[in-house]
PyMOL CGO cylinders between C-alpha atoms (Angstrom):
from pymol import cmd
from pymol.cgo import CYLINDER

trace = [
    CYLINDER, 112.53, 94.73, 67.68, 110.67, 95.33, 70.83, 0.3, 1, 1, 1, 1, 1, 1,
    CYLINDER, 110.67, 95.33, 70.83, 107.16, 96.12, 71.48, 0.3, 1, 1, 1, 1, 1, 1,
    CYLINDER, 107.16, 96.12, 71.48, 106.71, 96.59, 75.20, 0.3, 1, 1, 1, 1, 1, 1,
    CYLINDER, 106.71, 96.59, 75.20, 104.55, 98.92, 77.23, 0.3, 1, 1, 1, 1, 1, 1,
    CYLINDER, 104.55, 98.92, 77.23, 104.47, 99.34, 81.14, 0.3, 1, 1, 1, 1, 1, 1,
    CYLINDER, 104.47, 99.34, 81.14, 101.87, 101.59, 82.64, 0.3, 1, 1, 1, 1, 1, 1,
    CYLINDER, 101.87, 101.59, 82.64, 100.81, 102.43, 86.04, 0.3, 1, 1, 1, 1, 1, 1,
    CYLINDER, 100.81, 102.43, 86.04, 97.54, 104.35, 86.42, 0.3, 1, 1, 1, 1, 1, 1,
    CYLINDER, 97.54, 104.35, 86.42, 94.12, 104.40, 87.29, 0.3, 1, 1, 1, 1, 1, 1,
    CYLINDER, 94.12, 104.40, 87.29, 90.95, 102.98, 85.50, 0.3, 1, 1, 1, 1, 1, 1,
    CYLINDER, 90.95, 102.98, 85.50, 88.84, 105.67, 84.07, 0.3, 1, 1, 1, 1, 1, 1,
    CYLINDER, 88.84, 105.67, 84.07, 85.75, 103.32, 83.96, 0.3, 1, 1, 1, 1, 1, 1,
    CYLINDER, 85.75, 103.32, 83.96, 84.62, 100.04, 85.03, 0.3, 1, 1, 1, 1, 1, 1,
    CYLINDER, 84.62, 100.04, 85.03, 85.93, 97.15, 82.85, 0.3, 1, 1, 1, 1, 1, 1,
    CYLINDER, 85.93, 97.15, 82.85, 83.45, 95.91, 80.18, 0.3, 1, 1, 1, 1, 1, 1,
    CYLINDER, 83.45, 95.91, 80.18, 83.52, 92.32, 79.19, 0.3, 1, 1, 1, 1, 1, 1,
    CYLINDER, 83.52, 92.32, 79.19, 82.30, 90.61, 76.00, 0.3, 1, 1, 1, 1, 1, 1,
    CYLINDER, 82.30, 90.61, 76.00, 82.86, 87.27, 74.35, 0.3, 1, 1, 1, 1, 1, 1,
    CYLINDER, 82.86, 87.27, 74.35, 84.42, 86.39, 71.12, 0.3, 1, 1, 1, 1, 1, 1,
    CYLINDER, 84.42, 86.39, 71.12, 83.02, 83.91, 68.68, 0.3, 1, 1, 1, 1, 1, 1,
    CYLINDER, 83.02, 83.91, 68.68, 85.15, 81.22, 70.21, 0.3, 1, 1, 1, 1, 1, 1,
    CYLINDER, 85.15, 81.22, 70.21, 83.49, 82.10, 73.56, 0.3, 1, 1, 1, 1, 1, 1,
    CYLINDER, 83.49, 82.10, 73.56, 86.67, 83.55, 75.04, 0.3, 1, 1, 1, 1, 1, 1,
    CYLINDER, 86.67, 83.55, 75.04, 86.33, 86.64, 77.03, 0.3, 1, 1, 1, 1, 1, 1,
    CYLINDER, 86.33, 86.64, 77.03, 87.86, 90.08, 76.05, 0.3, 1, 1, 1, 1, 1, 1,
    CYLINDER, 87.86, 90.08, 76.05, 87.87, 92.95, 78.53, 0.3, 1, 1, 1, 1, 1, 1,
    CYLINDER, 87.87, 92.95, 78.53, 88.16, 96.66, 77.73, 0.3, 1, 1, 1, 1, 1, 1,
    CYLINDER, 88.16, 96.66, 77.73, 88.75, 99.71, 79.96, 0.3, 1, 1, 1, 1, 1, 1,
    CYLINDER, 88.75, 99.71, 79.96, 90.52, 103.02, 79.93, 0.3, 1, 1, 1, 1, 1, 1,
    CYLINDER, 90.52, 103.02, 79.93, 93.60, 103.84, 82.08, 0.3, 1, 1, 1, 1, 1, 1,
    CYLINDER, 93.60, 103.84, 82.08, 94.71, 107.29, 82.96, 0.3, 1, 1, 1, 1, 1, 1,
    CYLINDER, 94.71, 107.29, 82.96, 98.55, 108.05, 83.62, 0.3, 1, 1, 1, 1, 1, 1,
    CYLINDER, 98.55, 108.05, 83.62, 99.68, 111.43, 84.74, 0.3, 1, 1, 1, 1, 1, 1,
    CYLINDER, 99.68, 111.43, 84.74, 102.82, 113.45, 83.98, 0.3, 1, 1, 1, 1, 1, 1,
    CYLINDER, 102.82, 113.45, 83.98, 103.86, 116.31, 86.26, 0.3, 1, 1, 1, 1, 1, 1,
    CYLINDER, 103.86, 116.31, 86.26, 106.37, 118.89, 85.89, 0.3, 1, 1, 1, 1, 1, 1,
    CYLINDER, 106.37, 118.89, 85.89, 107.29, 122.49, 86.54, 0.3, 1, 1, 1, 1, 1, 1,
    CYLINDER, 107.29, 122.49, 86.54, 107.29, 124.95, 83.62, 0.3, 1, 1, 1, 1, 1, 1,
    CYLINDER, 107.29, 124.95, 83.62, 109.82, 127.53, 82.97, 0.3, 1, 1, 1, 1, 1, 1,
    CYLINDER, 109.82, 127.53, 82.97, 108.11, 130.00, 85.43, 0.3, 1, 1, 1, 1, 1, 1,
    CYLINDER, 108.11, 130.00, 85.43, 108.10, 127.33, 88.33, 0.3, 1, 1, 1, 1, 1, 1,
    CYLINDER, 108.10, 127.33, 88.33, 104.40, 126.60, 87.97, 0.3, 1, 1, 1, 1, 1, 1,
    CYLINDER, 104.40, 126.60, 87.97, 103.28, 122.93, 88.47, 0.3, 1, 1, 1, 1, 1, 1,
    CYLINDER, 103.28, 122.93, 88.47, 101.87, 121.56, 85.18, 0.3, 1, 1, 1, 1, 1, 1,
    CYLINDER, 101.87, 121.56, 85.18, 100.09, 118.15, 84.76, 0.3, 1, 1, 1, 1, 1, 1,
    CYLINDER, 100.09, 118.15, 84.76, 99.06, 116.23, 81.69, 0.3, 1, 1, 1, 1, 1, 1,
    CYLINDER, 99.06, 116.23, 81.69, 96.93, 113.23, 81.78, 0.3, 1, 1, 1, 1, 1, 1,
    CYLINDER, 96.93, 113.23, 81.78, 97.20, 110.64, 79.03, 0.3, 1, 1, 1, 1, 1, 1,
    CYLINDER, 97.20, 110.64, 79.03, 94.36, 108.18, 78.43, 0.3, 1, 1, 1, 1, 1, 1,
    CYLINDER, 94.36, 108.18, 78.43, 94.96, 104.60, 77.20, 0.3, 1, 1, 1, 1, 1, 1,
    CYLINDER, 94.96, 104.60, 77.20, 92.75, 102.05, 75.67, 0.3, 1, 1, 1, 1, 1, 1,
    CYLINDER, 92.75, 102.05, 75.67, 93.34, 98.75, 77.36, 0.3, 1, 1, 1, 1, 1, 1,
    CYLINDER, 93.34, 98.75, 77.36, 92.40, 95.25, 75.96, 0.3, 1, 1, 1, 1, 1, 1,
    CYLINDER, 92.40, 95.25, 75.96, 92.85, 92.07, 78.00, 0.3, 1, 1, 1, 1, 1, 1,
    CYLINDER, 92.85, 92.07, 78.00, 91.95, 88.37, 76.79, 0.3, 1, 1, 1, 1, 1, 1,
    CYLINDER, 91.95, 88.37, 76.79, 91.06, 85.22, 78.32, 0.3, 1, 1, 1, 1, 1, 1,
    CYLINDER, 91.06, 85.22, 78.32, 91.64, 84.42, 81.97, 0.3, 1, 1, 1, 1, 1, 1,
    CYLINDER, 91.64, 84.42, 81.97, 93.20, 87.66, 82.72, 0.3, 1, 1, 1, 1, 1, 1,
    CYLINDER, 93.20, 87.66, 82.72, 90.08, 89.37, 81.14, 0.3, 1, 1, 1, 1, 1, 1,
    CYLINDER, 90.08, 89.37, 81.14, 87.81, 87.48, 83.75, 0.3, 1, 1, 1, 1, 1, 1,
    CYLINDER, 87.81, 87.48, 83.75, 90.14, 88.52, 86.57, 0.3, 1, 1, 1, 1, 1, 1,
    CYLINDER, 90.14, 88.52, 86.57, 90.02, 92.13, 85.47, 0.3, 1, 1, 1, 1, 1, 1,
    CYLINDER, 90.02, 92.13, 85.47, 86.20, 92.13, 85.25, 0.3, 1, 1, 1, 1, 1, 1,
    CYLINDER, 86.20, 92.13, 85.25, 85.90, 90.53, 88.74, 0.3, 1, 1, 1, 1, 1, 1,
    CYLINDER, 85.90, 90.53, 88.74, 88.50, 92.54, 90.58, 0.3, 1, 1, 1, 1, 1, 1,
    CYLINDER, 88.50, 92.54, 90.58, 88.92, 95.96, 88.94, 0.3, 1, 1, 1, 1, 1, 1,
    CYLINDER, 88.92, 95.96, 88.94, 86.74, 98.99, 88.94, 0.3, 1, 1, 1, 1, 1, 1,
    CYLINDER, 86.74, 98.99, 88.94, 86.71, 102.68, 88.09, 0.3, 1, 1, 1, 1, 1, 1,
    CYLINDER, 86.71, 102.68, 88.09, 89.59, 104.39, 90.03, 0.3, 1, 1, 1, 1, 1, 1,
    CYLINDER, 89.59, 104.39, 90.03, 91.62, 101.11, 90.67, 0.3, 1, 1, 1, 1, 1, 1,
    CYLINDER, 91.62, 101.11, 90.67, 95.36, 101.65, 90.74, 0.3, 1, 1, 1, 1, 1, 1,
    CYLINDER, 95.36, 101.65, 90.74, 97.04, 98.98, 88.59, 0.3, 1, 1, 1, 1, 1, 1,
    CYLINDER, 97.04, 98.98, 88.59, 100.37, 98.09, 86.97, 0.3, 1, 1, 1, 1, 1, 1,
    CYLINDER, 100.37, 98.09, 86.97, 99.85, 96.80, 83.43, 0.3, 1, 1, 1, 1, 1, 1,
    CYLINDER, 99.85, 96.80, 83.43, 102.44, 95.49, 80.85, 0.3, 1, 1, 1, 1, 1, 1,
    CYLINDER, 102.44, 95.49, 80.85, 101.86, 94.51, 77.31, 0.3, 1, 1, 1, 1, 1, 1,
    CYLINDER, 101.86, 94.51, 77.31, 102.24, 95.72, 73.73, 0.3, 1, 1, 1, 1, 1, 1,
    CYLINDER, 102.24, 95.72, 73.73, 100.90, 98.56, 71.55, 0.3, 1, 1, 1, 1, 1, 1,
    CYLINDER, 100.90, 98.56, 71.55, 98.57, 97.49, 68.94, 0.3, 1, 1, 1, 1, 1, 1,
    CYLINDER, 98.57, 97.49, 68.94, 97.01, 99.62, 66.17, 0.3, 1, 1, 1, 1, 1, 1,
    CYLINDER, 97.01, 99.62, 66.17, 93.69, 99.21, 64.35, 0.3, 1, 1, 1, 1, 1, 1,
    CYLINDER, 93.69, 99.21, 64.35, 91.89, 101.11, 61.54, 0.3, 1, 1, 1, 1, 1, 1,
    CYLINDER, 91.89, 101.11, 61.54, 88.38, 102.18, 61.79, 0.3, 1, 1, 1, 1, 1, 1,
    CYLINDER, 88.38, 102.18, 61.79, 85.90, 104.41, 60.08, 0.3, 1, 1, 1, 1, 1, 1,
    CYLINDER, 85.90, 104.41, 60.08, 84.60, 107.43, 62.12, 0.3, 1, 1, 1, 1, 1, 1,
    CYLINDER, 84.60, 107.43, 62.12, 80.89, 108.70, 62.04, 0.3, 1, 1, 1, 1, 1, 1,
    CYLINDER, 80.89, 108.70, 62.04, 82.07, 111.35, 59.70, 0.3, 1, 1, 1, 1, 1, 1,
    CYLINDER, 82.07, 111.35, 59.70, 83.31, 108.74, 57.24, 0.3, 1, 1, 1, 1, 1, 1,
    CYLINDER, 83.31, 108.74, 57.24, 87.01, 109.46, 57.72, 0.3, 1, 1, 1, 1, 1, 1,
    CYLINDER, 87.01, 109.46, 57.72, 89.39, 106.50, 58.31, 0.3, 1, 1, 1, 1, 1, 1,
    CYLINDER, 89.39, 106.50, 58.31, 91.40, 106.80, 61.62, 0.3, 1, 1, 1, 1, 1, 1,
    CYLINDER, 91.40, 106.80, 61.62, 93.84, 104.65, 63.50, 0.3, 1, 1, 1, 1, 1, 1,
    CYLINDER, 93.84, 104.65, 63.50, 93.45, 103.81, 67.18, 0.3, 1, 1, 1, 1, 1, 1,
    CYLINDER, 93.45, 103.81, 67.18, 96.01, 102.51, 69.49, 0.3, 1, 1, 1, 1, 1, 1,
    CYLINDER, 96.01, 102.51, 69.49, 95.36, 100.01, 72.14, 0.3, 1, 1, 1, 1, 1, 1,
    CYLINDER, 95.36, 100.01, 72.14, 97.57, 98.40, 74.80, 0.3, 1, 1, 1, 1, 1, 1,
    CYLINDER, 97.57, 98.40, 74.80, 97.04, 94.64, 74.65, 0.3, 1, 1, 1, 1, 1, 1,
    CYLINDER, 97.04, 94.64, 74.65, 97.76, 93.80, 78.31, 0.3, 1, 1, 1, 1, 1, 1,
    CYLINDER, 97.76, 93.80, 78.31, 99.36, 90.38, 79.30, 0.3, 1, 1, 1, 1, 1, 1,
    CYLINDER, 99.36, 90.38, 79.30, 100.19, 91.18, 82.94, 0.3, 1, 1, 1, 1, 1, 1,
    CYLINDER, 100.19, 91.18, 82.94, 98.25, 93.06, 85.54, 0.3, 1, 1, 1, 1, 1, 1,
    CYLINDER, 98.25, 93.06, 85.54, 99.00, 93.74, 89.12, 0.3, 1, 1, 1, 1, 1, 1,
    CYLINDER, 99.00, 93.74, 89.12, 96.53, 95.60, 91.50, 0.3, 1, 1, 1, 1, 1, 1,
    CYLINDER, 96.53, 95.60, 91.50, 98.54, 98.16, 93.41, 0.3, 1, 1, 1, 1, 1, 1,
    CYLINDER, 98.54, 98.16, 93.41, 95.97, 99.90, 95.65, 0.3, 1, 1, 1, 1, 1, 1,
    CYLINDER, 95.97, 99.90, 95.65, 94.85, 98.78, 99.04, 0.3, 1, 1, 1, 1, 1, 1,
    CYLINDER, 94.85, 98.78, 99.04, 91.35, 97.44, 99.64, 0.3, 1, 1, 1, 1, 1, 1,
    CYLINDER, 91.35, 97.44, 99.64, 89.90, 100.92, 99.75, 0.3, 1, 1, 1, 1, 1, 1,
    CYLINDER, 89.90, 100.92, 99.75, 91.46, 101.67, 96.46, 0.3, 1, 1, 1, 1, 1, 1,
    CYLINDER, 91.46, 101.67, 96.46, 89.99, 98.63, 94.58, 0.3, 1, 1, 1, 1, 1, 1,
    CYLINDER, 89.99, 98.63, 94.58, 93.23, 96.61, 94.73, 0.3, 1, 1, 1, 1, 1, 1,
    CYLINDER, 93.23, 96.61, 94.73, 94.49, 93.87, 96.89, 0.3, 1, 1, 1, 1, 1, 1,
    CYLINDER, 94.49, 93.87, 96.89, 98.18, 94.07, 96.18, 0.3, 1, 1, 1, 1, 1, 1,
    CYLINDER, 98.18, 94.07, 96.18, 98.02, 90.99, 93.92, 0.3, 1, 1, 1, 1, 1, 1,
    CYLINDER, 98.02, 90.99, 93.92, 99.49, 90.18, 90.53, 0.3, 1, 1, 1, 1, 1, 1,
    CYLINDER, 99.49, 90.18, 90.53, 98.07, 88.13, 87.69, 0.3, 1, 1, 1, 1, 1, 1,
    CYLINDER, 98.07, 88.13, 87.69, 99.56, 87.23, 84.35, 0.3, 1, 1, 1, 1, 1, 1,
    CYLINDER, 99.56, 87.23, 84.35, 98.06, 85.72, 81.15, 0.3, 1, 1, 1, 1, 1, 1,
    CYLINDER, 98.06, 85.72, 81.15, 101.05, 83.43, 81.12, 0.3, 1, 1, 1, 1, 1, 1,
    CYLINDER, 101.05, 83.43, 81.12, 100.52, 80.18, 83.32, 0.3, 1, 1, 1, 1, 1, 1,
    CYLINDER, 100.52, 80.18, 83.32, 104.33, 79.80, 83.74, 0.3, 1, 1, 1, 1, 1, 1,
    CYLINDER, 104.33, 79.80, 83.74, 104.42, 83.18, 85.37, 0.3, 1, 1, 1, 1, 1, 1,
    CYLINDER, 104.42, 83.18, 85.37, 102.87, 83.89, 88.78, 0.3, 1, 1, 1, 1, 1, 1,
    CYLINDER, 102.87, 83.89, 88.78, 99.33, 83.81, 87.43, 0.3, 1, 1, 1, 1, 1, 1,
    CYLINDER, 99.33, 83.81, 87.43, 97.66, 83.90, 90.72, 0.3, 1, 1, 1, 1, 1, 1,
    CYLINDER, 97.66, 83.90, 90.72, 100.38, 84.23, 93.41, 0.3, 1, 1, 1, 1, 1, 1,
    CYLINDER, 100.38, 84.23, 93.41, 99.58, 86.98, 95.64, 0.3, 1, 1, 1, 1, 1, 1,
    CYLINDER, 99.58, 86.98, 95.64, 102.23, 89.61, 96.25, 0.3, 1, 1, 1, 1, 1, 1,
    CYLINDER, 102.23, 89.61, 96.25, 102.57, 89.78, 100.02, 0.3, 1, 1, 1, 1, 1, 1,
    CYLINDER, 102.57, 89.78, 100.02, 101.48, 93.14, 101.40, 0.3, 1, 1, 1, 1, 1, 1,
    CYLINDER, 101.48, 93.14, 101.40, 103.56, 94.62, 104.29, 0.3, 1, 1, 1, 1, 1, 1,
    CYLINDER, 103.56, 94.62, 104.29, 101.75, 95.75, 107.42, 0.3, 1, 1, 1, 1, 1, 1,
    CYLINDER, 101.75, 95.75, 107.42, 101.22, 99.44, 107.72, 0.3, 1, 1, 1, 1, 1, 1,
    CYLINDER, 101.22, 99.44, 107.72, 104.34, 101.29, 108.55, 0.3, 1, 1, 1, 1, 1, 1,
    CYLINDER, 104.34, 101.29, 108.55, 106.70, 98.44, 107.48, 0.3, 1, 1, 1, 1, 1, 1,
    CYLINDER, 106.70, 98.44, 107.48, 108.53, 98.03, 104.24, 0.3, 1, 1, 1, 1, 1, 1,
    CYLINDER, 108.53, 98.03, 104.24, 107.79, 94.90, 102.16, 0.3, 1, 1, 1, 1, 1, 1,
    CYLINDER, 107.79, 94.90, 102.16, 109.99, 91.94, 102.81, 0.3, 1, 1, 1, 1, 1, 1,
    CYLINDER, 109.99, 91.94, 102.81, 111.45, 89.77, 100.02, 0.3, 1, 1, 1, 1, 1, 1,
    CYLINDER, 111.45, 89.77, 100.02, 110.81, 86.27, 100.81, 0.3, 1, 1, 1, 1, 1, 1,
    CYLINDER, 110.81, 86.27, 100.81, 112.89, 84.95, 97.91, 0.3, 1, 1, 1, 1, 1, 1,
    CYLINDER, 112.89, 84.95, 97.91, 116.41, 83.76, 98.88, 0.3, 1, 1, 1, 1, 1, 1,
    CYLINDER, 116.41, 83.76, 98.88, 119.32, 85.48, 97.46, 0.3, 1, 1, 1, 1, 1, 1,
    CYLINDER, 119.32, 85.48, 97.46, 120.95, 83.93, 94.37, 0.3, 1, 1, 1, 1, 1, 1,
    CYLINDER, 120.95, 83.93, 94.37, 123.64, 81.45, 95.07, 0.3, 1, 1, 1, 1, 1, 1,
    CYLINDER, 123.64, 81.45, 95.07, 126.95, 82.34, 93.48, 0.3, 1, 1, 1, 1, 1, 1,
    CYLINDER, 126.95, 82.34, 93.48, 128.54, 78.82, 93.13, 0.3, 1, 1, 1, 1, 1, 1,
    CYLINDER, 128.54, 78.82, 93.13, 130.85, 79.72, 90.26, 0.3, 1, 1, 1, 1, 1, 1,
    CYLINDER, 130.85, 79.72, 90.26, 134.47, 79.31, 91.21, 0.3, 1, 1, 1, 1, 1, 1,
    CYLINDER, 134.47, 79.31, 91.21, 137.29, 81.29, 89.69, 0.3, 1, 1, 1, 1, 1, 1,
    CYLINDER, 137.29, 81.29, 89.69, 137.97, 78.45, 86.98, 0.3, 1, 1, 1, 1, 1, 1,
    CYLINDER, 137.97, 78.45, 86.98, 134.14, 78.57, 85.97, 0.3, 1, 1, 1, 1, 1, 1,
    CYLINDER, 134.14, 78.57, 85.97, 134.08, 82.12, 84.83, 0.3, 1, 1, 1, 1, 1, 1,
    CYLINDER, 134.08, 82.12, 84.83, 133.89, 82.13, 81.00, 0.3, 1, 1, 1, 1, 1, 1,
    CYLINDER, 133.89, 82.13, 81.00, 136.09, 85.21, 80.40, 0.3, 1, 1, 1, 1, 1, 1,
]
cmd.load_cgo(trace, "trace")
């Protein structure tokens, strides 16, 4: 079974951080994603989906510090559901995206710095993603994989 979500969108509000009883931070914000299409008459249509985002620990602190309303971000995580009782007394279910990886996509004017952060220390937790100069495509500084398998090493 897989529970994986990848979203690219803009923050609908500034992140809000609070602290759990163990003094670890948890950050919440909303993210808007858009879907565009043409209807049967050829008219452009657009639908915006709003997602509740929850981020924990060090990544929560990074989101609080660097993100703001309107920031363009890439997020990945999982869907989590929770029950709550509304003001009208009716029990409801809310769906949150628990984020474990975040990359700021916008330029400096858009609230991003082309950087990536992850809540997993073994990943590129604070390695910046190099930004290309205006008008140039990003370069890949990683060397290509080495294929050192001989014909006798192939397992099939």
